[in-house]
N, C-alpha and C positions, 0 to 999 in steps of 0.2 A: 328787947324780947317781944315775941308775939303773944298776944292774949288770945287763947284758942277759942273760948266759948263766949259768944255774945249773950247779953241778957235780953230776953224777949218781953215786949210790953203787951199789955192786954189789948191795946188798940190794934196792933198789927195782926193779931190773931183773927180779926173779924172783917177786914175791909173787903176781901174777895168772897166772903161768906154771906154777902147780902146784908150785913149789919149797917154798913155805911153807903151801900150802893145797891140799886135795884137793877138787875140785869135781865134782859128779855131776849131769849133765843128765838122764840116763835110765838106769836099770838094769833095771827091769821095771815092769809095770803098778802104779801107785800108789807106786812108789819111784824117786826121792823123791816126796813128796806135793804135787807141783805142782797148782795149780788149772789147769783147762783153758785159761783165757785166758793164764795165765803161760807154759804150755808151748807154746801156739800162737805167742805173740809171740816167744819165744826161737828156735823153729824157723824162723819167718819171717826173723829176723835172720841166722841161719846161712845160709839160702838167699840172702838179699840180699848178704851179704858174700862168698859163694862166687864171685861174678862180679866182674870187674875194673872196678868203677865206684865213684865217691866220692860218689854222691848220698846226702844224709841220709835215714835210714830213719824214717818216721813210723809210730808204733804208737798206736792208739787203743783203750784198755781202759776199761770202765766204772769210775766211782768206786767204790772199795771192793773191786775185783777183784784187787788185788795189783800195782799198778804199781811200788811200791817194791822188791819182790822182783825184778822184771825189771831194775830199775836196778842192784841189787846183783849180779845174775848176769851182766849184759852184759860187764863187763871180763874175765871168765874165758873168754868165747867167743873173744876175740882176743888173750889173754895181754897185756893192756894194760900199758904201762910206767908211764904217769901219766894219771890220769883227772880230767877237769874235770866237775863236776856243777853245773849252773846252775839256780837256783831263784828265784822272784819275791819271797820274803819272808824276814825274819829267823827266823820261827818254823819255816818249812819247812827253812831252812838248818840249824837246830839239830836238827830231826828226822832229816834224812838224814845229817848228820855223825855223829850217835849211831848210826844204823843201820849205817854203814860201819865204825864202831869196833868193834862187837861181832858183826855179822852174825847177830843173833839170829833174824831172819826166815828166813834160809836154814838155820840150825841146827835150827830148829823143825821143818822139813820134811825134815831129814836130807839136805840138798843140798850141804853143805860140812863138811869137817873142817879145823880150823885149828890149825897149830902155833904161830901167832902172829897178830897183827892188823896190818892195814896202817897206815901213818902217814897220819893224816887231818888236813888243815889246814882249819879253818873260817875263811874269809876274811871278817872283820867290817869291815875297812877296806882302803883301797887300799895296795898294797905300795910301798915305797920302793926295793926292789931285787928283781929277779926271782930272785936267789940265795936269797931267803927261802923259796922253794918247792922248793929243791934236794932236800930229803929227803922231800918229800911224795909219797905214792903216790896219794892222793885229795885233790883240792881241791874244797871245796864253797863256792860263792860266788853272789852275786847280780850282775846286770849292773852295778849301781852300783859294785861293787868290782873287777870283772875285765874289763869291756868295753874293748876297745882304744880306743874313742872318748875314754876318760879318760886315755890315756897317749900323747898326741900327740907328746911330745918323744922318747920312746924306747919304742915298742910292745913287747909281749912277743914272744919268739922264736916263729916260726911253727910250730916243731916241739916246743914246750914240752909239749903234750899229744898223745897219739895216740888218745884216745877222748874224745868229748864226749857227755855225757848231759844233755839239756835237759828238765827236768821242767816240767809245766804249759806245754807247748809252744805253746799257742794265743797266748802272748805273743811268739813268735819273729819275727813280721813287724815288731815295733817296732825302731827303728834301733839301739838299744844291744844288743839281743839278736841281730839279724841281723849286726851287726859281729863278734860272737864267732864265729858260724858261718863267715862269709866269711874272717876272719883265719886261723883254724885249718882251712883247707879241706883240708889233707892228712890231717887226722885223721878217723877214722870217727866218724859222728855218729848218735845215737839221739834221736829226738824222742818224748816221752811225753805223752799228754794224754787226758782223758776227753771233751773237747769239741773235735773237730778243725775245727769251723766257727766263725768269728768273727762277732760281731754286725755289724761293718762290712763283711763280705764279703771281707776280704783273704785271699788264699790263703796257707796255711802253706808254708814251704819244704820241699823234700824230696819223696820218693815215699811215698805212703800204702801201705805194704806189708801192713798187718794191721789189721783191725777186728773186735773181738769184740762181737757184737750184744747190746744191752741185754736184748732178749727172752730170749736164751739164758741170760744171767747171772741173770735173774729165774727162769727155769725151773730152774736149778741151785741156787736158793735162796742165791745170793751176795748178794741183797738181801732185806730183810724188808719186809713191807707197810707203807705209810704211810697212816694213816687221817686224812683231812682233816675238820676240823670247820669247815665253811663257814657263817658266820653270815649270815642273810638281811638284806637292807636294812631290813626292817621292824623288826629288832632294833637297828638302828643309827640314825644321823642325821648330825650334823656329824662332822667328822674327830675332834674331841675326844670326842664321845660314842662314836664307833666305838672309839677307843683304850680307853676305860673298859670297854666291853663285852668287848673282847678280853682285857683284864687279868683281869676276873672269870672268864672261861672258862678262860684259861691257868692261873690259880691253882687253879681247881676241878680241873683235870686233874692238876696237880702234887700235890694233896693226896690223890689216890687211893693206896691201899696199894701197888698194883703199880708206882707211880712213886716209891717211896721212895728209890731210888738214881738217879733220872733227873736229867739236867741240862736246864735251860730256857735256850733262846737266844731273845733278843728282837731282831728285826732292825729297824734304823732307817735312814733315808736320809741323815742328817746327824748331826754331833756334838751339836748342840743338841737334835735330836729324841731321840737316845740318852739324853741326860741327863734330858730331860723324861719319857720313858717309864720310866726307872729310878726316878724319883721316884714315879710312879704305882704301880709295883710295891712300892716301900718302904712306901707308904701302905697297901697291901694286906697287909703283913706279910711280904714276901719279902725275904730278904737277897740283894742284887744289886749287882754292880759294873759300871761302864762301861768298855769296852775299845775303844780306837781308836788309830790310828797316831800321834796327837799326844802320847801319854803317853811318858814316858821308858822306855828299854829295861828297866831293873831292875823298874819297876812293871809293865810288860807281862808279864815273865817270872813275877813273883810271882802275878799273876792267873791265868795259864795253869797254873802249878803247883798253885794252889789248886783250880782246876777239875778237873784230873786226879786229885788226891788225894781229892776229894770234900768238902773243906772249904768250897768255894763251889759252889752248885748253880744259880746263875742269873747270866747275863751279858747286858748290853745292848751290841750291837755295831753298827758301821757296815759296814765292809768286811772285817773280820778274822774268823778262825775259820771260813772257808769254803774257800778254795782250798788244797787239799792238807793241811788240818789234820785230825788224827786225834784225835777225842774220842769213844771208844766209848759213854760214858754219855749222849751227846746223844740224847734221845728225845722232847723236846717243843720245838716251834718256834712262837713267837708272831710271825706274819708281819704286823707292823703296816705296814711300808713294803715293797711288793713290788718285786722286780726287774723290769726292763723287757724283759729278753731271755731267750730259752730257755736259752742256755749257763749263765748265772748261776743261773737257777732250777734247772737240772739239777744243778749243782755242789752247791747247798745241800741239795736233796732227797737227793742221794747221801750226804752226811754223815749225814743223818737215817736213811737206810735201811741203813746198814752192819750186818752181822751180827756179833755178839759174844756168846759164851756167857755171859759175866758179866752181861750186861744183856739178858735175854730179853723184857723187857716191850715192849708195842707202841709203835711210833713214832706220834706225833700231831702234826699241823699245824693250827694255829688261825689262820684268816684270815676276812676279811669279803668278801662278794660286793658290793664297792663299786666297780663298774666305772666309774661316773661320777666317782669321786674320782681315778681313775688312767686318764684317757682315752688316755694315750700307750701303754698296754700293747699289745703286739704279738701279733696273730694267735692262734696256739695257746696262748701264755702267757695271753692274755686268757680264752680258753675254760676253762683250768684253774681259774682263780679263780672261774669262774661255775658249775662243776659239782661236785657232791658225789660224787666218785669216788675210787678208789684211785690216787693220783698215780703210784706206782711201776708200776702197770699201764698208765698212759697214756703216760708219758714214753718208754719204750723204743721204741714204734712211731714216735713223732715223730722221735727222734734217729736211730734206725736208718735211717729213710727218707731223712733228710738225707745220711747217709753213702752210701747206695745211689744217690741222685741224683747225688752227686759222681762216683761210679764210672761211671755211665751217661754223664755229660757227658764224661768223659775218653775213653770209647770213641767218642762222637760226633765230637769234634773231630779224632780221628785220620783221619776221612774227608776232611778238607781237606788240601790240599797242605802239605808240611813248611814250617814257618815259620823265619825267621832265628833265631839262637841267643837273642837277647834278647827275642823275642816268644814268650810261653807261651800257646798257644791256649786251654788249659783254664782260664786265668786271665782270659780276655776276658769281660767282663760288660757288655753293652750296656744302656743305659737304654731302658726300654720306651716308645718314642715313635715314631710313624710318620705319614707322609703317605700316605693311601690313594688309589689310583687304580683305576678300573674299566676293563678292557680293552674297547674298543668292538667290535672284530672278534672273531669266534670263532677266527680263526687265532692260533697262538701268537705272543706277542710275543718278538722276538729269539730264535728257536728254537735257534740255534747256541750261545747262552750257556746257556740253561736246559735244553736237551735234549742237547747235545753237550759242554757245558763249555768251549766256545771263547770266550775273552775277546777283545773288540775290541783291536786293536793299540794304540790310543790309551790303553788302560787296563791295559797290562801293567806289571809292576814296573820301576821305573827311569824311567818316563815322567813328565813334568811335567803337572800339572793345576791350573790357577789358582794358580800359584806354589807348589804343594805337590808333593813327590816321592812317587810311589806306592811304598810300602815292601813291601806284601804285597797280592796279589790272587788270589782262589781261589773256586771254586764247589764246593759239596758234590756228591757223586755223584748224589744224588736230584734235583738240579736245582731245589731249592726256595729256596736262599739263596746269594747272592753277597756275599762280604766283601772290602772294600778297606780298607787302613790306609795313611794318608798321613802324611808327615813334613814339617814346615816349620820355619822359624826365627822365633821370636817375639821381638820387641824392644819394650821398654816405650815407649809413646808419648812419654814425657817424656825419653827418653834417646836422642839422635841419634848413637850410636856403637855399635860392635859388642861392647863389653866386657860387657854384660849380656845378650847374646843367649842364648836357651835353645831347645832343640828342643821342638816341640809336635807331638803326635800326634792324629789324628782317626780315628775308626772310622766306616765307612759300610757299611750293609747294604741290600741290595735283595732282597726275598723275593717269591716268586710262589706263588699258590695257584690250582689249577685248579678251576673251578666244577663242582659235582657234578651239575648239570643243564644242559641246553642253553638253558633260558630264563633262566639266571643268568649273570652276567659273571665272567670270571676277575679276580683281584685282584692288584694290585701294592702292596707295602708298602715305602716308602722311608724309611730311618732315616739322616739325615745332619745334620751340624751347620751346613753351609754350603749355603744354598738354591741358590746358583749352581752348586756342584758337583752337586747333585741334578739340576738341569736338564741339565747336561752328560751325566750318566750316562744319562738317559732319551733324550737326542738321539743319543748314540753307539750306543745299542741300538735306535734307531728306535721307542722306546716312547711318546714324548710325543705323536706324531701319532696313535697308535692307542689312546690312553687318555685319560680325563678324571678329574677329581677325584670322589671318592665322592659319591653322592647324599646331600645333607644330611639328607633324611628318613630314609633307611636308617641313616645314621651315628648320628642322634639316637635312633632306635629301638634300635640296639645299645647305645648309652650308657644309655638308660633301663632296659634290662634288668638293669643292675647294681643290687644291693640297697644303697640309700643309707643310710649312718648319719646324714649331715648334708650340707648344702650350704654351701660356704665362699666361693664367688665366682661371680658371674653378670655377663656382659657383654652389653649390648644395642647393636646397631648401628642407627644412625639410618636408618630406611627411606628417608628422602628426602635421604640424604647429610648433609653438615655444612658449615658455613661458618666463616670466621674468627670466633672468639668464641663459637661454639655447638658443642656436643659432637657429633662424628660418631660417637662411641662412648662409652657410659656404663657404668661398672663399679660394681658393688655387692658389698661384701665383708663378711664376718662370719659367725659360726656361725649356721646357720639363716636365712641372708639371704633365701632364697626365700619364707619365710613373712611377711616384712615388706614386700614390694614392693606398692605401690599401683598402681591403674589409671593414675594420672598418670605413674608411673615407667616403665611399659611402653608407653605410647601412642607410636605411630609408631616402634616399635622391633621388630627381629627378633633372635632369640637368636644372639649372636655366639660366646660361649664359656660354658662352665660348668665348675666344679670341685667335685667331691664327695668325701666320705670313704667308703671302702668297706673291709670286712673280709672276708677269705677264710681258708682254712686256713693260708696262709703268713704273712700279716701284715695290719696295718691300713695302708692307703695312700691317697693322693690320686689320683683319676682325673680327667682333663680332656678336653674336646672343643672344637674350633673348626671347626664344620661348613663354613663358607665356604672354609676353607683345607684341608679334608679331613684335619684333624689329630686324632689321638687320642694320649693319653699317660698314663702312670702313673709315680708318683714312686718307682720302685724299679728296681734293676739286677738282671739275671739272667744266669746262665751261658748259653752259647749254646744248649744243648739246651732249657733252660727258656724261652729266648726263642722258639725254634721252637714250643713248646707255646703260648706267648702268642699268636703269630701265628695258629696253628690255631684257637684259641678265638675270637679276634677275627673271623676270617673266617667261622666258623660263626655267630656272632651277627649278622654283616652279612647273610648269606644267609638265615638263619632266626632272626629276633629272638625270644627267649623273651618271655613275658609280663612286663610291668614289675611286679615284686612290690611295689615301693614307689610305684607310680603314675608317670605321665608328669610329668617336671619342667616346671613352669610351662606348663601346657596352654593358658593364655590368651595366650601369646606366640607370634607367628608364627615358624616355624623357617626359612622359605624352602624352596625346592626346587631341584633341579638343572634348569638350563635345557636342555630337550630340543627346544624350538621357540620361535620368537619370538612374543610376544603378538599376538593378533589385533587390533592397534591400531597407530597410527603413533607413532614416536618424536617427542617434542616438545622435548626438551632434553637436552643432554649436559653434565654438571658434573664438572670435574676433582676428583680426590682433594684434600681440604683441605691435605694435606702439600705439594702442588705450587703452592698459591695463596699469593701474597704472600711467597714464599721466594726471590725474586731469580733465578728461572730465566729464561734468555734463549734466544730462538730465533735460530740463526745467520742473520745478514743481515736479520733482521726486527725484533728488539726483544724486549720483555718477553713472557713466556709468558702473563701475566695479560691482555694485550690481544688474545690470540688467541681466537676463538670456535670452539667445536667443534659440529659438527652430525652428525646420523645419519639414514640412510634405508635402507629395505630394498634389498638388492642385486638387480638384475634378471637378472644373468648368472650369479650363483653362489648355489646353494641354501643356505639356512640361514646366511646371512651378512648382517651389517649393513655398510654403507659409512660410514666415519668420515671427516669432512673437517675440516681446520683452515683457518679463514678469517680474513682480516684486511680492514679497511676497512668501509665502510658503503654500502648501496644500489648506485649505479652504480660505485662504486670498489671493490667487493668483489673479493678475489682468493683463490683456493684455493691455499694454499702446501703442502699435504700431503694425501694421500689414503691411507687404509688400510682393511683389512677386519677385522672382529671376528667370530669364529666362536662357536659355542655352548659351547665349552670355556673361553671368556674370553680366548682367545689373539688378540693383535693382530699383524697383519703389514702391512708397507707394501705398497701396491699400485703403487708407482712409485718415484721417487727418495726416498731416506730423508732425513728431516729430523733434524738434530742439535741438541741443546739442551745448555746448560751452566749451571752454577751458580757464579757468581764466576769464579775461575781454576781451577776443578776440571776433571776430565776430561770431554770431550764424550761425550754419551750419545745413542744413537738414540732418537727419540721413541717408536717402537714398543716398545722395551725398557722405557722408563719407564712406558708405559701398561700393560704386562704386569705390572710390579712394583707399580704403583699404579693399579688399574683404575678407570676413571671410573664414575660413576653415570648411567644412562640412564633418563630419565623417559618413560613411554608414556602415551598419551591415556586409557587405561582405568584409570590409577592404579597400574599395575605399575611396579616399578623393578628394574633389572638391575644387579648389581654383580659383575663377573667372571663365573663360571659359575653364579651363584645368582640366582634370580628371587623377588621378594617382592611380595605384594599384600595388605597388611594393612588397606586402606581398606574401611570398611563401605559397601556398595553399595545399601542400602535407602533412603537419604535422597533427597529430591527435589532440592533445591538446597543447596549448602553455605552455612554461616553466613558472611555477609560484610555489609559496610556498602554497600548499593546506593543510588546517586544517579542522578537523571535530569535533567541540565542541559537547557536550552532549545537544541535543535539546529536549530531552524527556519531560522535564517539561516546555517547551516553547510553547506558542501560536504563531506559525510562521506566522499567518495572522495579528498579532498585532505588529506594529513597535515600538510604544511608550508605556510608562507606562499607560497613560490615556486610550489608546485603549485596552490594556490588562485588565485593571480594568473594563472597560465596558463589555468586552467579557466574563470575568471570566472563561477563559479556561487555564490559566497558566501565566508564566512570559512573558514579552514582549521580542522582539528581542534585543532591547537596553539593557535590564537588563542582559540577558544572555551574550551579548557581553561585557558589562562592567565587569562582573565577570571573563570572559575569559581573558581580558586584565590585570586585577589586579593580576591574578594568574600566569601570565608569569614571568619568571625570569628577574630580573633587569640587564641591560647591562651597567649602569652607576651609579655614586654615587647618583645622583638625578633623580627622575622620577616624572612626572606629568601626570595625566589622566584628560582630559578636555572634557566636554560635550558642543557641539556647534550646536545643531540641530536648523534648521530654514532657512528662505530665505537668500541666500548669505553666507551660512555656509562655514567654512573651510572643515569640514566633520562632521558626526554625533559625532565622538569621535576623539580627537587629543591626541597622546601620545608623550611627549617630554622627552628625556633622555639626561643628560649632565654628562660627565666625564671631566677629566682635559683638554684634547685637542680634545674631541670628542662630537659632538652634533648631535642628530638624531631627526627627526620629522616623526611621523607616522600618516597618515590620513586614518581613517577607515569609510567607507561609507556603511551604512546598509539599507536594504529595506525589507519590509514584503513580504510574499509569496502570490501568486495568488490562492493558494489552501491549504487545511489543510494537505496534504501529500506532501513530497518531490517528485519532478518529473523533467521533462525537459520542462519548459515553457519559451518561448522567452520573454514574457512580464515581467517575473521576473527579467531579466537582463538589459533590455533596459535603464531604468532610472538610475539605480545604476552605470552602465558603463559610461553613459554620465556624471554623477556627478564626477566620479573618473577622467575622462579625463580632465574636466574643472579645477579640483583642482591641477593639476600638477604645476601650476605657483607658488603655495605657498612654494614648496620645495626649490626653488632657489630665490624667491623674498625676498630681505632683509627687505622690508616693512612689512613682516609677523609679526615681533615682536612688532612693533608699533601698528599695527592693532589688534593683540591679546590683548595688554594692554588696548586698548580702549574698547574692548568687555568685558574684565574682570571687568572693572570699570563702565560699562553701558553707555559709551560715544558713542558706536556704536553697531549696531544690526547685527546678533542675539547675545544675551548675552551669554558669555562663563562662565561656572561654573566648578570649580576645584573639581573633584571627588576623587582624590588621590594626595597627595603631598602638600607641603607648598605653600599656596597662596601668602604669603608675599615674599618668595624667588622668586616666578615666576614674581611678580610685579616688583621686582628689575631688573630681566632679561629683562622685557618688558619696562623699562624706566618709570614706573609709581610709583616708591617708593619715589621720591623726594630726594633721597640720593644715594650714591655709583654709580654715573652715569658712572664711568669708568668700572663698571661691566655690564652695560646694553648692550644687544646684538643689540639694536638700534644704538649703536655707534661702537661696535667692529665688527659687521656684520660677524659672524662666517660662515665657510663653513659647510654645513649640509649634513648628510647622510639621505636619505629619504626612506620611505616605504609607498606605497599606497595600500589599501586593499578594496576589495568589499566583503560584508557580505550578503549572500542570503541563508537562511536555506531551501528555497523552491527548491533549485537545488540539485539533487541527482547525484553525480559524477559517481556512478556505473551505474545508468540507462543511463546517458549520453554516457558512453563508449559503452554500449550495443547497443544503438540506432545508434551510429556512425558506428558500425560494420555493421548494417543493412541499413546504409545511409538514416536514417530518416531525413525528411526535418527540423523538429524543432531542432533536434540534430545538424545538420550542421549549422543552424542559430545561435544556442547558442555557438557552437565552434567558429564561426566567431566573435561573440561578444567578447568572451574571448580573442581571438587573437588580435582584435583591441585594447582592453584594455592593453594587455601585450606589444604590439608594441609601442603604443603611450606613455605609462608610463615608460617603461624600460629605456628610455634615461635619466631620472632624478631620478628614484627610483626603488627599488625592488618591485616586485608585489606579492601580497598575496590574496588568495581566501579562505573565510570561507563558507563552505556549508555543505551539508549532505552527508553521504557515499552512 
């Protein structure tokens, strides 16, 4: 059992209260001989502790400027009763324990006179009883031996220590470290570090009360210069060759007379690498040992003692001998495996740069300029390895700027309204990702929010927003950024009970930037995790109606202005939409993927997204853009002030794009442009997003969404709008079940009664909301396609007629104005178009052992006629769409092609949709409309293939899902190809429009099927 309460002796109540030691902070100039950073840090501590607050005090002093002396002096400032010193490693634990036992550092500068020494306990293992620490005045321990997380049965008394000293405090956000600070919260706490910024961006606890600039430490010669020997790539080769070159250079340096007393440190990234490198140095005649945490404690101590005594002059290490380790003879570093972060690099260089009169020789760093070997190196660290400069001159500016940036960020966040206690605003670090909108009108969007700081009542704290509670809501005084933080309860999808519920928090930012010129648009930058919440924000502010997504061209120009290192991902949106079984979106990934794209890869595609690697002064990061959605993002988090600078920079690039240093990305690919006006052409087809087709969506009181036809036409009563209609039925039985308007921003609004749709037993959704979430593709007669607010026209317009298989049946006995048998019988002028087409198809040579000709005319048809041919391993489907002519004689009439081209485009899905066979079976048996009738071939055999025979299921295509070759044909006897060619030569308007319609048909269909045209000569 643990003994919770130690007994305190009279002796230990007085050591740091000057009963057994006389401590001098200041007598006169130079007495005691404190270094400036030490004196400044101790003065800052006195000022901090003069106020009634328990916030931990964070002190940042450069490596080698005397943090250990500050740790030794701090207990005297508060007459500490018992001190806990927390360190990350056994070696540091031994160093500081020895320092507290003799106070040699303070004696040397005449800061203390001792009548005795304190009782110091070096805690090497966990205690069994807290009484073990009863007589200790100083306890030096690592989190593994003292952290309360290891003593869950009986934690230490909360008043066991009245002063905590946390060395190498950049570890303090770790759970075991933080637990110490939180458990002993009544004690005064000092956090000491040389690198107050962590690689992962986590904020250190406490208040940063003092920072001594590295530049100042360098000016005061607290550091000595470090001369890097950077070997050029031409001197290296593979990693093995580079290692050997570095060994030769390091041995050459160590053999110089001035380095007769120097110690060589070889830095490796793993134990195996450390052993391998040590062997290379041994082959070069160097006596070297390998030191890593896997060695036993006695062996580690022996190697360290030999290094300090000079018996050993070279060591190969992984992670040891860097953090807090004091080895004055360390003067040569062979940097075989480089650190990835600035803090780790600064720590190591700090050891190399320490000033010690016993070792006046220059410090040398040997490294290779092998950037390609270490592509993960970040930002400024990467540049250090590439430049032949004095590292100690470079590092101060970098690190001091980080500290100054942290201070400026704290000042900036104070401009926001005070946050709840658990929310630390200077710790907020949003991801750099935004949806960008351009304000249409010159009037300010939501002026009361951005100009007066008045937040809409619906978005005040405590209000509910899409199931989330608004925890914090504030606008900065400049009116540039509005910040909302929401809280919700997150429950695992697989756990239908409250036991595992946890709170989840989301950060939402809306920033505005005013245009610098009247001919430019103001910009809104929306940073949200939930798109629905983003739409609500814009609606509550009245901003959605006054803005639209950023122009794709401008956004890509801003993106191209970044200096690319490489391209890792490219997405191409199918210009003509996509159907089931065909890609509506194609993605290509891999380093340098842009250089490997072929013309076939980019055909009929517009640039959907791109991701590139970029390096700047801060780091190497990935930047991405999705122009159709107005999105831009970077894979890095930033403090709020740096996020503001990111928005400023992005806005500047959007308004005034710099020249693309590395050239335009994929210049051969269409980027699309913002839809500012509708094409000077008529809409010929509307195709739903592939995610809505064949997915069991149903229309209330009407049936499957798949059976609804969508049409578009220019609105006569509203400028810059298209009228969308949802239609069911065929010919005389056609009914419009919904009508809406589509504006230039891609927004769909119902023009009358809303139509609701549902998927399975899910929640009903208004059709207009679904079309806003999943915009349809609208085909225009000139080859343009519109998707949301983006218009693309990637079709080459110089060709005369599209490539297609043109046929000229004998129409002499056909009434080309009558499409069906009934119409022809009524007109009594000859056969119908259907009858002539049917005879034409029957007369064609078979291409397989089995062939079926199926009639399927009607609303929701596959086509007027379907031809299926099956051989051993070959299955083909032909969809033949016929339409009557608008006149008794063949000519060039646009109206003759409009509807039949639209039908052909919509039918593309059936070529690659495996549900075709099941649907055909239902239509053959009358279970679905329109009814399918077999005109040629065995109906029984076809029912087997369609899974409707009740036997031989293994032969059913509904199960085997064969790959299909497709043909899609348009049949229009009213089109004279000869007259079309003649009128094209004369550039007749109707001929150009008909040619464009045929080109749209060929371009959109050719991705899944061959194209055929039956017309007149």
